[in-house]
C-alpha positions as CSV (number, residue, x, y, z in Angstrom):
1,M,26.7,38.9,25.3
2,T,23.4,39.5,23.5
3,E,25.2,40.5,20.3
4,K,27.3,37.3,20.3
5,L,24.2,35.2,20.8
6,K,22.5,36.9,17.8
7,D,25.6,36.3,15.6
8,R,25.5,32.6,16.5
9,I,21.8,32.3,15.6
10,D,22.3,34.1,12.3
11,F,25.2,31.8,11.4
12,S,23.2,28.7,12.3
13,S,20.3,29.8,10.2
14,S,22.4,30.6,7.2
15,S,24.3,27.3,7.5
16,V,21.1,25.3,7.7
17,G,19.8,27.2,4.6
18,A,23.0,26.4,2.7
19,L,22.6,22.7,3.4
20,G,19.1,22.8,1.9
21,I,17.2,22.0,5.2
22,D,13.9,23.8,5.7
23,L,13.2,24.9,9.3
24,P,9.6,24.6,10.5
25,V,7.7,27.7,10.0
26,E,5.6,29.1,12.9
27,R,2.0,29.4,12.0
28,P,-0.3,32.0,13.6
29,V,-2.5,30.6,16.4
30,G,-6.2,30.3,15.5
31,R,-5.8,29.7,11.8
32,E,-6.5,26.3,10.2
33,D,-3.8,24.6,8.2
34,H,-5.9,23.3,5.2
35,S,-2.8,21.7,3.7
36,L,-2.8,19.1,6.5
37,T,-6.6,18.3,6.2
38,P,-7.1,14.8,4.8
39,P,-9.1,14.8,1.5
40,S,-12.7,13.7,1.6
41,P,-13.2,10.1,0.2
42,T,-15.7,11.5,-2.3
43,A,-13.7,14.7,-3.1
44,P,-12.5,13.9,-6.7
45,G,-15.4,14.8,-8.9
46,G,-17.8,15.0,-6.0
47,R,-20.0,12.2,-4.6
48,W,-20.9,10.9,-8.1
49,G,-17.3,11.2,-9.5
50,P,-16.4,7.5,-9.2
51,L,-19.8,6.5,-10.8
52,R,-19.2,8.9,-13.7
53,N,-15.7,7.5,-14.3
54,T,-16.9,3.9,-14.3
55,V,-19.7,4.7,-16.8
56,A,-17.3,6.6,-19.0
57,K,-14.9,3.6,-19.1
58,A,-17.8,1.2,-19.7
59,V,-19.2,3.2,-22.7
60,R,-15.9,2.7,-24.5
61,R,-16.4,-1.1,-24.6
62,P,-18.4,-2.1,-27.8
63,L,-19.7,-5.4,-26.4
64,F,-21.0,-3.7,-23.3
65,M,-22.9,-1.2,-25.4
66,I,-24.4,-4.0,-27.5
67,T,-25.6,-5.9,-24.4
68,L,-26.9,-2.6,-22.8
69,A,-28.8,-1.8,-26.0
70,F,-30.4,-5.2,-25.9
71,I,-31.4,-4.9,-22.3
72,I,-32.9,-1.5,-23.0
73,F,-34.9,-3.1,-25.8
74,V,-36.1,-5.9,-23.6
75,G,-37.1,-3.3,-20.9
76,V,-39.0,-1.1,-23.4
77,S,-40.7,-4.1,-25.1
78,A,-41.8,-5.4,-21.7
79,F,-43.9,-2.3,-21.1
80,F,-44.8,-1.4,-24.7
81,P,-44.8,-4.7,-26.6
82,S,-47.2,-3.4,-29.3
83,W,-44.5,-1.0,-30.5
84,F,-42.5,-4.0,-31.9
85,S,-45.3,-6.2,-33.3
86,S,-48.6,-5.8,-35.1
87,Y,-49.9,-9.3,-34.3
88,D,-52.4,-10.2,-31.6
89,P,-50.6,-12.5,-29.1
90,Y,-53.8,-14.4,-28.4
91,K,-55.5,-14.7,-31.8
92,T,-55.3,-18.2,-33.2
93,A,-54.7,-19.0,-36.9
94,P,-54.9,-22.8,-37.5
95,A,-53.9,-22.4,-41.1
96,D,-50.5,-21.0,-39.9
97,R,-49.9,-23.7,-37.4
98,L,-46.2,-24.6,-36.6
99,E,-44.7,-22.4,-39.3
100,A,-40.9,-22.1,-39.3
101,P,-39.2,-18.8,-38.6
102,S,-39.4,-16.4,-41.6
103,S,-39.6,-12.8,-42.5
104,T,-43.4,-12.9,-41.8
105,H,-43.0,-14.7,-38.4
106,L,-39.5,-14.0,-36.9
107,F,-39.8,-16.7,-34.3
108,G,-42.3,-18.9,-36.3
109,T,-45.7,-19.9,-35.0
110,D,-46.9,-22.2,-32.2
111,E,-49.3,-25.1,-32.3
112,M,-52.3,-22.7,-32.6
113,G,-50.8,-20.5,-35.3
114,R,-50.0,-17.6,-32.9
115,D,-46.9,-15.5,-33.7
116,L,-44.1,-16.5,-31.3
117,W,-42.2,-13.3,-31.6
118,T,-45.3,-11.4,-30.5
119,R,-46.0,-13.8,-27.7
120,T,-42.3,-13.6,-26.5
121,L,-42.6,-9.8,-26.4
122,Y,-45.9,-9.9,-24.5
123,G,-44.5,-12.7,-22.3
124,S,-41.6,-10.4,-21.2
125,T,-44.2,-8.1,-19.7
126,L,-45.2,-10.6,-17.0
127,T,-41.7,-12.0,-16.5
128,I,-39.9,-8.7,-16.3
129,Q,-42.5,-7.2,-14.0
130,A,-42.3,-10.3,-11.7
131,A,-38.5,-10.1,-11.7
132,L,-38.7,-6.4,-10.7
133,I,-41.1,-7.2,-7.9
134,A,-38.8,-10.1,-6.7
135,L,-35.7,-7.8,-6.9
136,S,-37.4,-5.0,-5.0
137,I,-38.4,-7.4,-2.2
138,A,-34.8,-8.8,-2.1
139,I,-33.2,-5.4,-2.0
140,V,-35.4,-3.9,0.7
141,A,-35.3,-6.9,3.0
142,G,-31.6,-7.8,2.2
143,L,-30.4,-4.2,2.7
144,T,-32.4,-3.8,6.0
145,L,-31.0,-7.1,7.4
146,G,-27.5,-6.4,6.2
147,V,-27.3,-2.8,7.5
148,V,-28.8,-3.7,10.9
149,S,-26.5,-6.7,11.2
150,G,-23.3,-4.9,10.2
151,F,-24.0,-1.6,11.9
152,F,-25.1,-2.8,15.3
153,A,-22.9,-6.0,15.4
154,G,-22.9,-8.0,18.6
155,I,-25.8,-10.2,19.5
156,T,-28.0,-8.5,16.8
157,D,-25.4,-9.5,14.1
158,S,-25.3,-13.1,15.4
159,V,-29.1,-13.6,15.4
160,I,-29.6,-12.1,12.0
161,M,-26.7,-13.9,10.4
162,R,-27.8,-17.3,11.8
163,F,-31.2,-16.8,10.2
164,V,-29.6,-15.8,6.9
165,D,-27.4,-18.9,7.1
166,V,-30.4,-21.1,7.5
167,L,-31.9,-19.5,4.3
168,L,-28.6,-20.0,2.5
169,A,-28.5,-23.7,3.4
170,I,-31.6,-24.1,1.2
171,P,-31.2,-23.8,-2.6
172,G,-32.9,-20.7,-3.8
173,L,-35.2,-22.4,-6.3
174,L,-36.2,-25.1,-3.9
175,L,-37.0,-22.4,-1.3
176,A,-39.0,-20.5,-3.8
177,L,-40.8,-23.7,-4.9
178,A,-41.8,-24.3,-1.2
179,I,-43.0,-20.7,-0.7
180,V,-45.0,-20.6,-4.0
181,T,-46.7,-23.9,-3.1
182,A,-47.9,-22.3,0.2
183,L,-48.9,-19.0,-1.4
184,G,-50.6,-20.4,-4.4
185,F,-50.2,-20.2,-8.2
186,G,-49.8,-16.9,-10.2
187,T,-47.3,-14.3,-11.2
188,V,-47.3,-12.3,-8.0
189,P,-46.9,-15.4,-5.7
190,V,-44.0,-16.5,-7.9
191,A,-42.4,-13.1,-7.7
192,I,-42.7,-13.0,-3.9
193,A,-41.3,-16.5,-3.6
194,V,-38.3,-15.8,-5.8
195,G,-37.7,-12.5,-4.0
196,I,-37.5,-14.2,-0.6
197,G,-35.2,-16.8,-2.1
198,I,-32.5,-14.2,-3.1
199,V,-32.7,-12.1,0.1
200,P,-29.7,-13.9,1.8
201,G,-27.2,-12.9,-0.9
202,F,-28.1,-9.2,-0.5
203,A,-28.0,-9.4,3.3
204,R,-24.5,-10.9,3.5
205,T,-23.1,-8.6,0.8
206,T,-24.5,-5.5,2.5
207,R,-23.3,-6.6,5.9
208,S,-19.7,-7.2,4.7
209,E,-19.6,-3.8,3.0
210,V,-21.0,-2.0,6.1
211,L,-18.4,-3.7,8.3
212,R,-15.7,-2.7,5.9
213,V,-16.7,0.9,5.5
214,K,-17.4,1.3,9.2
215,T,-13.7,0.8,10.1
216,L,-12.3,3.4,7.6
217,P,-10.5,6.5,8.9
218,Y,-13.0,9.0,7.7
219,I,-15.8,7.3,9.6
220,E,-13.8,7.7,12.8
221,A,-13.1,11.3,11.8
222,A,-16.8,12.0,11.4
223,R,-17.6,10.6,14.7
224,A,-14.8,12.5,16.4
225,G,-16.2,15.7,14.8
226,G,-19.5,15.1,16.6
227,A,-21.6,13.5,13.9
228,S,-24.3,11.1,15.2
229,W,-24.3,7.5,14.2
230,S,-27.5,8.0,12.2
231,R,-25.8,10.8,10.2
232,V,-22.7,8.7,9.7
233,L,-24.8,5.8,8.4
234,I,-26.8,7.9,5.9
235,R,-24.1,10.3,4.7
236,H,-21.0,8.1,4.7
237,I,-21.6,4.4,5.2
238,L,-24.6,3.8,2.8
239,P,-23.3,5.9,-0.1
240,N,-19.9,4.2,0.0
241,S,-21.3,0.6,0.3
242,W,-23.6,0.7,-2.8
243,G,-21.0,-0.6,-5.4
244,P,-21.0,-4.4,-4.7
245,V,-24.8,-4.2,-3.9
246,A,-25.6,-2.6,-7.2
247,V,-23.5,-5.3,-9.1
248,L,-25.3,-8.0,-7.2
249,A,-28.7,-6.5,-8.0
250,V,-27.9,-6.7,-11.8
251,L,-26.7,-10.3,-11.4
252,D,-29.7,-11.3,-9.3
253,F,-32.1,-9.7,-11.8
254,G,-30.9,-12.4,-14.2
255,V,-31.2,-15.0,-11.5
256,A,-34.8,-13.9,-10.8
257,I,-35.7,-14.1,-14.5
258,I,-34.4,-17.7,-14.7
259,S,-36.2,-18.7,-11.4
260,I,-39.5,-17.1,-12.5
261,A,-39.2,-18.8,-15.9
262,A,-38.4,-22.1,-14.3
263,L,-41.4,-21.9,-11.9
264,S,-43.7,-20.9,-14.9
265,F,-42.3,-23.8,-16.8
266,L,-43.4,-26.1,-14.0
267,G,-46.9,-24.6,-14.1
268,F,-46.8,-22.3,-11.1
269,G,-46.9,-19.0,-13.1
270,A,-49.7,-17.3,-15.1
271,A,-52.5,-19.5,-16.3
272,P,-52.9,-20.1,-20.1
273,P,-53.5,-18.4,-22.5
274,K,-51.4,-15.7,-20.9
275,A,-47.9,-15.5,-22.4
276,E,-45.0,-15.9,-20.0
277,W,-41.4,-16.9,-20.9
278,G,-41.5,-20.1,-18.9
279,T,-44.9,-21.2,-20.3
280,L,-43.8,-20.5,-23.8
281,V,-40.8,-22.9,-23.4
282,S,-43.0,-25.4,-21.7
283,S,-45.7,-25.4,-24.5
284,G,-43.2,-26.5,-27.1
285,R,-42.1,-29.7,-25.3
286,N,-44.3,-31.8,-27.4
287,F,-42.9,-30.5,-30.7
288,L,-39.1,-30.7,-30.0
289,V,-38.6,-33.0,-33.0
290,T,-41.1,-31.6,-35.5
291,A,-41.0,-27.9,-34.6
292,P,-38.1,-27.2,-32.2
293,W,-38.4,-23.4,-32.7
294,V,-41.5,-23.3,-30.5
295,S,-39.3,-23.9,-27.4
296,L,-35.9,-22.9,-28.8
297,M,-36.7,-19.3,-29.8
298,P,-38.2,-18.1,-26.5
299,G,-35.4,-20.1,-24.7
300,L,-32.7,-18.3,-26.7
301,F,-34.3,-15.0,-25.9
302,I,-34.3,-15.7,-22.2
303,A,-30.6,-16.9,-22.4
304,A,-29.6,-13.7,-24.3
305,T,-31.3,-11.5,-21.7
306,V,-29.7,-13.2,-18.7
307,L,-26.2,-13.4,-20.3
308,S,-26.5,-9.7,-21.2
309,L,-27.3,-8.8,-17.6
310,N,-24.4,-10.9,-16.4
311,H,-22.0,-9.2,-18.8
312,I,-23.1,-5.7,-17.6
313,A,-22.6,-6.7,-14.0
314,K,-19.2,-8.3,-14.6
315,T,-18.1,-5.2,-16.6
316,F,-19.0,-2.8,-13.7
317,Q,-17.3,-5.2,-11.3
318,E,-14.1,-5.2,-13.3
319,L,-14.1,-1.4,-13.7
320,E,-14.6,-0.8,-9.9
321,R,-11.5,-2.7,-9.0
């Protein structure tokens, strides 16, 4: 009886093999089956793999490289303006008053004979530093509000988001104008006011990314594996939520520059004779007909900086899709 049963089993196995059907193979108890383990979301190329791939694709775009080189130049000249001009930004020369752009004066001269190229470079020091202060305030406050709101949800989310909605209902420049009026004039008050004005965008973007990442399967797997919520937040949620926030930071850096220049144009920035991009544009209002370059050249420099930042942000946004 036993021999007949063996013959039937052998026949069944050979028939199944002939038909090309694979029978399940018994695995030894106690050994892990790594072939069934889902890959880590940051496995290809490590944690920084996606960033390296994005940068590699961006480098192959000529326009991106041109705008990046210009932004690097603006950043370097903001901290070391004397490297790119030998003129004194505050020394007057009445004999050279309102000279047109030339090889001697790239941007021409203003109503006091000062070199506009030099004053634009030195003006970037105050404007870029103020924009960096504003962006730092916005990132710290916006990330904190967005992470707390998206991570804890519930009543915490409702309270924080209603506060953010109130800030969003007020135009950013108008909110900054109200804040700087209360704080007083100067570069630092302007930077603080602009920073507070762009906090809501960071808060909402961070919240939406935290809510999206928090529901992904590997977060549930980490929790099931015994990881605490604080570890999940630091090791998984925050690193995988940085992309849209980084793109928004580049875009809002340009927004901060425009807002700071606008407030300086209205007279809330640094007091004369200090050079600031907004005050440079404002000082040429009386010469728009006779010497338009006094306002035009600094204005074009501001526009080129903001458009370059926008192009860099849009490029990274496209490559991340």
